[in-house]
C-alpha positions in Angstrom: 184.6 42.4 93.1 186.7 42.9 90.0 185.8 45.9 87.9 185.8 45.0 84.2 187.2 47.4 81.6 185.1 50.5 81.1 183.6 51.1 77.7 185.4 54.0 75.7 182.5 56.3 76.3 182.5 56.0 80.1 184.9 57.7 82.5 184.9 57.5 86.3 186.9 60.1 88.1 187.5 61.8 91.4 189.6 64.6 89.9 188.3 68.1 90.3 187.1 69.6 87.1 187.1 73.4 87.0 185.1 74.4 84.0 183.2 72.2 81.6 184.5 72.2 78.0 182.3 73.1 75.1 179.7 70.4 74.5 179.6 69.3 78.1 176.4 69.2 80.1 176.8 69.1 83.8 174.2 67.4 85.9 174.4 67.4 89.7 173.8 63.8 90.9 172.2 65.1 94.1 169.4 66.6 91.9 169.0 63.5 89.8 168.2 60.8 92.3 165.1 59.7 90.4 164.3 59.1 86.8 161.8 62.0 86.8 164.5 64.3 88.2 167.1 63.2 85.7 164.8 63.5 82.7 163.7 67.0 83.9 167.3 68.1 84.2 168.3 66.7 80.8 165.2 68.1 79.1 166.2 71.6 80.3 170.0 71.3 79.9 169.8 69.9 76.4 166.7 71.8 75.3 165.0 68.5 74.4 161.9 68.8 72.2 158.3 68.9 73.5 157.7 65.3 72.3 160.3 64.0 74.8 158.3 61.4 76.6 160.5 61.4 79.8 161.3 57.7 79.5 164.5 55.8 78.5 163.4 55.1 74.8 162.5 58.8 74.3 165.8 59.9 75.9 167.8 57.6 73.5 165.8 59.0 70.6 166.4 62.6 71.6 170.1 62.0 72.2 170.5 60.4 68.8 168.4 63.1 67.0 170.6 65.9 68.4 173.5 64.7 66.2 173.6 67.9 64.4 174.6 69.6 67.6 178.0 67.9 67.6 179.8 65.9 70.3 178.2 65.6 73.7 179.8 65.0 77.1 177.4 64.4 80.0 179.2 65.0 83.3 177.4 63.9 86.5 178.9 65.4 89.7 178.4 63.5 92.9 177.6 60.6 90.7 177.1 58.2 93.6 173.7 59.9 94.0 172.7 59.5 90.4 169.4 57.5 90.3 170.0 56.5 94.0 166.3 56.5 94.7 165.5 54.1 91.9 165.9 50.3 91.7 169.4 49.4 90.5 168.2 48.3 87.1 167.4 52.0 86.3 171.1 52.8 86.5 171.9 49.9 84.3 169.3 51.1 81.8 171.0 54.6 81.8 174.3 53.0 80.9 172.7 51.0 78.1 171.1 54.1 76.7 174.6 55.8 76.8 176.1 52.8 75.0 173.5 52.9 72.3 174.0 56.7 71.8 177.8 56.1 71.6 177.4 53.2 69.2 174.8 54.7 66.8 175.4 58.4 67.0 177.2 60.4 64.4 179.3 62.4 66.9 181.3 61.3 69.9 179.5 60.8 73.2 180.9 60.6 76.7 179.5 60.0 80.2 181.8 61.2 83.0 180.8 60.1 86.4 182.6 62.2 89.0 182.7 61.6 92.7 185.1 62.0 95.7 188.2 59.8 96.1 186.7 57.9 99.0 183.5 57.2 97.1 185.1 56.2 93.8 185.6 52.5 94.7 181.8 52.2 95.5 181.0 53.9 92.3 183.2 51.5 90.3 181.4 48.6 92.0 178.0 50.1 91.1 179.0 50.5 87.5 180.5 46.9 87.3 177.3 45.5 88.8 175.1 47.4 86.4 177.1 46.2 83.4 176.9 42.5 84.3 
């Protein structure tokens, strides 16, 4: 399967990353295998408001409303495990939410999906499938 070009807000890497830079939120993919887990981790890491409804629309709203906080990079380590316990469409929805935040936000947004070198091809295929 050919992997289409990635959007400018998305990076797939197997490179080790020592310390996150300012504005980077790190999510362990192993702890975000379900939507509920991912929403809980993001709510805590980003200090999302009480009204965060823990669904995709609410996440998009919260990420767009945090514009005054400046640029945001969301890094997922062991990214092959991200939403692994959900139907594939949920991963596609996450990517769509990220695209919307990048397209409509005031500040730069990035999603970095990090895995091991041997798992990177499978992650690329998963991303390509989700984006088609």
